[in-house]
C-alpha positions in Angstrom: -18.9 -1.2 -9.2 -18.7 -4.6 -7.5 -18.5 -5.5 -3.9 -15.3 -5.9 -2.4 -15.2 -8.9 -0.1 -13.9 -8.1 3.6 -12.1 -10.8 4.2 -10.5 -11.7 0.7 -9.1 -8.2 0.1 -7.6 -8.3 3.3 -6.1 -11.7 3.5 -5.0 -11.0 0.2 -3.2 -7.9 0.6 -1.5 -8.7 3.9 -0.3 -12.6 1.7 1.0 -9.0 -0.2 2.7 -7.1 2.5 4.1 -9.7 4.0 5.7 -11.6 0.9 7.4 -8.6 0.8 8.6 -8.2 3.8 9.8 -11.8 3.6 11.8 -11.7 0.3 12.9 -8.5 2.4 15.0 -10.7 5.0 15.5 -12.8 2.2 17.6 -10.3 0.7 19.2 -9.5 4.1 20.3 -12.6 4.8 21.8 -13.4 2.0 23.6 -9.8 1.8 21.6 -8.1 -1.2 19.5 -5.7 1.0 22.4 -2.5 1.8 23.5 -2.7 -1.7 20.3 -2.2 -3.3 19.3 -0.1 0.0 22.2 2.5 -1.6 21.1 1.8 -5.1 17.2 2.9 -4.4 19.0 6.4 -3.2 21.6 6.8 -5.1 18.4 6.6 -7.9 16.6 9.3 -5.6 19.2 11.3 -4.7 19.0 10.8 -1.1 22.4 10.8 0.4 22.0 9.5 3.8 23.7 6.9 6.2 21.6 3.8 6.7 23.0 0.5 7.5 21.4 -2.8 7.4 21.1 -4.4 10.4 23.1 -8.0 11.1 19.9 -10.2 10.0 17.9 -12.0 12.7 15.9 -14.8 12.4 13.5 -13.9 15.1 13.1 -10.4 14.4 11.6 -11.4 10.5 9.5 -13.4 11.8 7.7 -10.7 14.0 8.8 -8.3 11.3 6.8 -10.9 7.7 4.2 -11.3 10.9 2.7 -7.8 11.9 4.0 -6.6 8.4 0.5 -9.6 7.5 -0.9 -7.7 9.9 -1.6 -4.5 8.9 -1.8 -5.5 5.2 -5.5 -7.1 6.3 -6.0 -4.7 8.2 -5.5 -1.9 5.3 -7.2 -4.2 3.3 -10.2 -4.6 4.9 -10.4 -1.4 6.0 -9.9 -0.1 2.5 -13.0 -2.8 1.1 -15.2 -1.2 3.8 -14.3 2.4 2.7 -15.3 0.6 -1.2 -17.4 -1.2 0.0 -19.4 2.4 1.7 -18.7 4.9 -1.3 -20.1 1.6 -4.1 -23.6 2.0 -1.8 -23.5 6.0 -2.6 -22.7 6.4 -6.1 
């Protein structure tokens, strides 16, 4: 198994998480998020009352930054485990 570069993996996953969160923030800002959430819940046979809050730029920025940090942590941990397992196989 080829070793993963932990920094590259962390950055890649962090950016992926941040991108997904930024897209969700755009969906909230343009008013599409509620319809998407309703559709997603319906095809999973889930009935619950969930509402989308009003868009806030500050909340969106904090969310994107936190998503990046969490993704980077997950990416770094994943690369570390991958490399550790790779040495033992």
